[in-house]
N, C-alpha and C positions, 0 to 999 in steps of 0.2 A: 506491500499499500505506501503512503504519500511519505507514510513516518519512515517506513524502509529508508526509503528513495533520499529522504532529508538526511538519513543516518551516512548514508552511502558517498553525498553530495561535501558531508563535514566530515570525512575521513579525506573524503580525496585533496580539500582543502585544505587539510590540516597536510595531509603530505603537499601540496603544494609550495607553500607557505615554511616548509620543513626547513627552516635554514639553522644552525645553531643555536643560536636564543632559543628555537620553540623546540629544540630537544631537550633542554636543562627546565625544573622546572621554573615557575613563577610564580608570585603572590599576587592576585589580584584583588584588591574590595571593590565589589556591585554592591549597590543597595537598588534591591528591586520592593517594585508596589504595586498594589492592584492584586493583591493577598484579600480574599472575601475570609476566610474561617481557614483550619486545621486541615481539611483536604484540599486547597490552597499548597500552603504551604511544606505539605506531603507531594504533592504531585511537583511542583517547583525544584524539589531539593532530588526528587525522582529524575524528572526529565538531568538536572546537571548530574549530577553520579553518571547518568548515566553515556551522556557522554563524551567518543574517545579521547578528547586531549584532558579533561577534564579529572587526577588526581585523585579531590580530596575535596567534600567542602566543608566548612568549619562557621557554623550560626553562632555571628558576631550579638546581633541588639536588635531585639523586636521593637517595633515602633508602630502605635496604629496600623496601617494594614503596610506595614514594608518591614522587609529585614535586610537586615548587611551583614554581609559575609563576604567569607575571607575563602577566597579557591587556589586551590595551585594547580595549576592548569600548563601543559606543554605548549606556552605561546603566552599572548602578550594582552588587554583586552581587547584591544584591534581584531585578532583574529576570534575570539571570543563572539563580541559583536556582530561578527560576518557570521559566523557558524549560524547565532541567535537566530540572526536576519533570513540564510534558510528553512527554518519554518515558521515564523512566524509567533511563538510562542511566549519570546519576551522579547518585547517591540521599546526601541530608544522611548525614552522618556519626552523628545522635545518632536516627538511625531505625536506623542496623545495627547489631548487634550487636557488642561488641570491636573499633569504627574504631577502633582506633590502628598506630601503624606507627611499631616502638621504640618510642624516645621521645616522636616524634615526630604531635602527634594531629592528624588530618586532617579537612579539611573535608568534603570530600563523599567515596563509594568510589565506583569504575567498577563498573558490573555490565557485566559483558560481553553485547554482544548473542548 
């Protein structure tokens, strides 16, 4: 289905951009908003942990409908953003109307499938 297609595309993207930098782990901090409850948190973590680039996800802080995550990934924020854009579940906050969570500005907004 489309999800498997997105995974293949993400793997291909990861290979294409796999420079020396992406082969080592980088710590990327992301703030994700649009989480409507426990189910969304669980789906978000499951999604991130399922990405081939992602090695580890640590939840740093909850704030309203947002969460701050520390992600150990083989790649940088830009590469992660490209992969998120492939299947559209994490949309850049800039592209989403009113994407703030209380006083915290978020980087991405979760769009539950």
